[in-house]
C-alpha positions in Angstrom: 5.3 29.9 -2.2 3.4 26.9 -1.0 0.1 28.6 -1.8 1.0 29.0 -5.5 1.5 25.2 -5.8 -1.9 24.5 -4.3 -3.6 27.0 -6.6 -2.2 25.2 -9.7 -3.8 21.9 -8.7 -7.3 22.6 -10.0 -6.2 23.9 -13.4 -3.9 20.9 -13.9 -6.7 18.5 -12.9 -9.1 20.2 -15.3 -6.6 20.0 -18.1 -5.9 16.3 -17.4 -9.6 15.3 -17.2 -10.6 17.4 -20.1 -7.8 16.2 -22.3 -8.5 12.6 -21.4 -12.2 13.1 -22.1 -11.4 14.8 -25.4 -9.1 12.1 -26.6 -11.7 9.5 -25.6 -14.5 11.2 -27.5 -12.3 11.5 -30.6 -11.6 7.8 -30.2 -7.9 8.3 -30.3 -7.3 6.1 -27.2 -8.1 2.4 -26.6 -10.8 1.4 -24.2 -10.1 1.9 -20.5 -10.3 -1.8 -19.9 -7.5 -2.4 -22.4 -5.4 0.2 -20.7 -6.1 -1.4 -17.3 -5.1 -4.8 -18.6 -1.9 -3.5 -20.1 -1.2 -1.4 -17.0 -1.5 -4.4 -14.6 0.6 -6.7 -16.8 3.2 -3.9 -17.3 3.3 -3.3 -13.6 4.0 -6.9 -12.9 6.8 -7.0 -15.5 8.2 -3.8 -14.0 8.2 -5.3 -10.5 10.4 -8.2 -11.7 12.6 -5.8 -13.7 13.2 -3.4 -10.9 13.3 -5.8 -7.9 14.5 -9.0 -9.5 13.3 -12.3 -7.9 12.8 -12.1 -4.2 10.3 -13.1 -1.6 8.1 -10.0 -2.3 8.3 -9.8 -6.0 7.7 -13.6 -6.5 4.2 -12.9 -5.1 3.4 -9.4 -6.3 4.5 -9.6 -9.9 2.7 -12.8 -11.0 -0.4 -11.6 -9.2 -0.4 -8.4 -11.1 0.1 -10.2 -14.4 -2.5 -12.8 -13.6 -5.0 -10.2 -12.6 -4.5 -8.4 -16.0 -4.9 -11.8 -17.7 -8.1 -12.5 -15.8 -9.5 -9.1 -16.8 -8.5 -9.9 -20.4 -10.4 -13.2 -20.3 -13.4 -11.5 -18.7 -13.5 -8.7 -21.3 -12.7 -10.5 -24.5 -13.7 -14.1 -23.8 -16.6 -13.9 -21.4 -14.9 -15.8 -18.5 -16.7 -14.5 -15.5 -15.3 -13.1 -12.2 -16.9 -16.1 -10.4 -14.1 -18.2 -11.9 -11.3 -15.6 -12.0 -11.4 -14.5 -8.4 -11.2 -18.0 -6.8 -8.4 -18.8 -9.3 -6.5 -15.7 -8.3 -6.9 -16.6 -4.6 -5.5 -20.1 -5.2 -2.6 -18.5 -7.2 -2.0 -16.0 -4.4 -1.8 -18.9 -1.8 0.6 -20.9 -4.0 2.8 -17.9 -4.5 2.9 -17.2 -0.8 3.9 -20.7 -0.1 6.6 -20.5 -2.8 7.9 -17.2 -1.2 8.6 -19.2 2.0 11.2 -21.3 0.2 14.7 -20.9 1.4 15.8 -20.8 -2.3 14.1 -17.4 -2.8 16.2 -14.4 -1.7 14.9 -11.9 0.9 13.9 -8.5 -0.3 16.7 -6.0 0.1 15.5 -2.5 1.2 16.8 0.5 -0.8 18.6 1.9 2.3 20.7 -1.4 2.7 21.8 -1.4 -1.0 23.8 1.8 -0.7 
């Protein structure tokens, strides 16, 4: 039974890659950079929505959103990575300091919530 699952991987990968390639060639999908920007920002929003505000999400979510915004500025406004990367590093440090605050709740593991 396990062998049948392994043998289906290659056809599924071929369908996914071929389908993505076809949709791209037909210009039915936005540019990959746009999808990456929206994906990063959406992931950041999802982290806040799923975890709420805690010591982990207060760093992770804004960094994902800021990285998406930095890529947007790079792709559409010509702001280089020479500015974006140091700015993201400063933001990461500030968020890590913020996460040390006693006013921010600890992250609750899924096992402890039940």
